[in-house]
C-alpha positions as CSV (number, residue, x, y, z in Angstrom):
1,M,0.0,0.0,0.4
2,K,2.6,2.3,0.8
3,L,5.0,1.9,-2.3
4,G,1.9,2.5,-4.7
5,L,1.2,5.8,-2.8
6,V,4.9,6.2,-3.1
7,F,4.7,5.5,-7.2
8,L,1.6,7.9,-7.3
9,C,3.3,10.6,-5.5
10,L,6.3,10.1,-7.9
11,I,3.9,9.7,-11.2
12,S,1.7,13.3,-10.1
13,I,5.0,15.3,-9.6
14,T,6.6,14.4,-12.9
15,V,3.6,14.7,-14.6
16,G,3.1,18.4,-12.8
17,C,6.2,19.4,-13.7
18,Q,5.7,19.9,-17.7
19,Q,7.8,22.5,-19.1
20,E,5.2,25.0,-20.8
21,D,6.2,26.8,-23.7
22,Y,6.3,30.7,-23.6
23,E,7.1,32.8,-26.8
24,T,10.5,34.5,-25.9
25,E,10.6,36.4,-28.9
26,Q,9.4,40.4,-28.7
27,S,8.4,42.0,-31.3
28,S,10.3,45.5,-31.8
29,E,7.6,48.0,-31.1
30,T,8.0,46.7,-27.7
31,L,11.6,47.7,-27.9
32,K,12.0,51.4,-28.7
33,K,14.7,53.8,-28.0
34,S,14.3,56.6,-25.4
35,P,13.3,60.0,-26.4
36,F,15.5,61.3,-24.0
37,S,18.7,61.4,-22.8
38,M,20.1,61.8,-19.2
39,R,23.6,63.1,-18.0
40,I,24.6,64.6,-14.6
41,A,25.2,68.2,-14.6
42,S,27.8,70.2,-12.8
43,K,27.4,72.9,-10.3
44,E,29.4,74.8,-12.5
45,E,26.9,74.2,-15.2
46,I,24.3,74.5,-13.1
47,K,25.7,78.2,-11.8
48,Q,26.0,79.2,-16.0
49,N,22.3,78.8,-16.5
50,I,20.8,81.7,-15.6
51,G,17.1,80.3,-15.7
52,I,17.9,78.0,-13.1
53,S,20.0,80.1,-11.0
54,D,17.1,82.3,-10.7
55,H,14.8,79.6,-10.1
56,L,16.8,78.7,-7.3
57,K,17.3,82.1,-6.0
58,K,13.5,82.0,-5.5
59,L,13.4,78.8,-3.1
60,S,15.7,80.9,-0.5
61,P,14.9,84.6,-1.1
62,K,16.4,85.6,2.2
63,T,20.0,84.3,1.2
64,K,21.7,86.5,-1.1
65,S,24.1,84.3,-2.8
66,N,22.8,81.2,-2.4
67,M,24.7,79.2,-5.6
68,L,28.0,79.9,-4.0
69,H,26.8,77.6,-1.0
70,R,26.0,74.0,-1.9
71,D,22.8,73.8,-1.1
72,V,19.6,75.9,-1.0
73,H,17.7,76.2,1.7
74,N,13.8,76.8,2.2
75,S,12.3,77.9,5.1
76,D,8.6,77.4,4.4
77,Y,8.5,74.1,3.4
78,D,11.8,73.3,5.1
79,F,13.7,71.3,2.7
80,I,16.9,72.1,1.5
81,V,18.4,71.5,-2.6
82,N,21.3,69.8,-3.0
83,T,23.1,71.9,-5.5
84,D,26.2,69.8,-6.1
85,F,24.7,68.4,-9.4
86,S,21.4,67.8,-11.0
87,K,20.1,65.4,-13.3
88,Y,19.4,66.9,-16.7
89,I,16.9,65.3,-19.4
90,E,16.5,66.6,-23.0
91,S,15.0,65.2,-25.7
92,E,16.5,64.4,-28.7
93,D,15.1,67.4,-30.8
94,G,15.9,69.8,-28.1
95,S,12.4,70.7,-27.4
96,F,12.3,69.3,-23.7
97,H,14.8,69.5,-21.1
98,S,14.5,69.6,-17.1
99,Y,16.7,69.1,-14.1
100,T,16.2,67.6,-11.1
101,F,17.3,67.9,-7.5
102,L,18.0,66.0,-4.6
103,I,15.5,67.8,-1.7
104,E,17.0,66.5,1.8
105,R,15.1,67.4,4.8
106,E,16.9,67.8,8.3
107,E,14.3,65.1,9.8
108,D,14.2,61.8,7.6
109,N,10.8,61.4,6.4
110,G,11.3,58.1,4.5
111,L,11.1,59.1,1.0
112,V,13.4,60.2,-1.9
113,E,12.0,63.9,-3.0
114,N,13.3,66.0,-5.8
115,L,12.9,69.3,-7.1
116,V,11.9,69.0,-11.0
117,C,12.9,72.4,-12.8
118,L,11.3,72.8,-16.2
């Protein structure tokens, strides 16, 4: 009786584990090249971009020389923008670009926050 039960279990395991055929080919529509490029922008490049510099100065209007410091602090919302670098994203045709800065808080809230400037 035990031998019959073991034999039945082995047969059901062997038959139940049959490999299924999956289609591994992906269509060319699925694999498209991104129309955007990304790179890291340095602090010097950020300082040279007048539009971004003005935007960062508006975040911390009480400080006269924001861009000389590492960070821009906004006391209204209690966050600090790290201006040492940013991620610069640009479309291939040049019609869109953005700078993304890391936001830091004195008290960690467990979230990843960014400031995106278009």
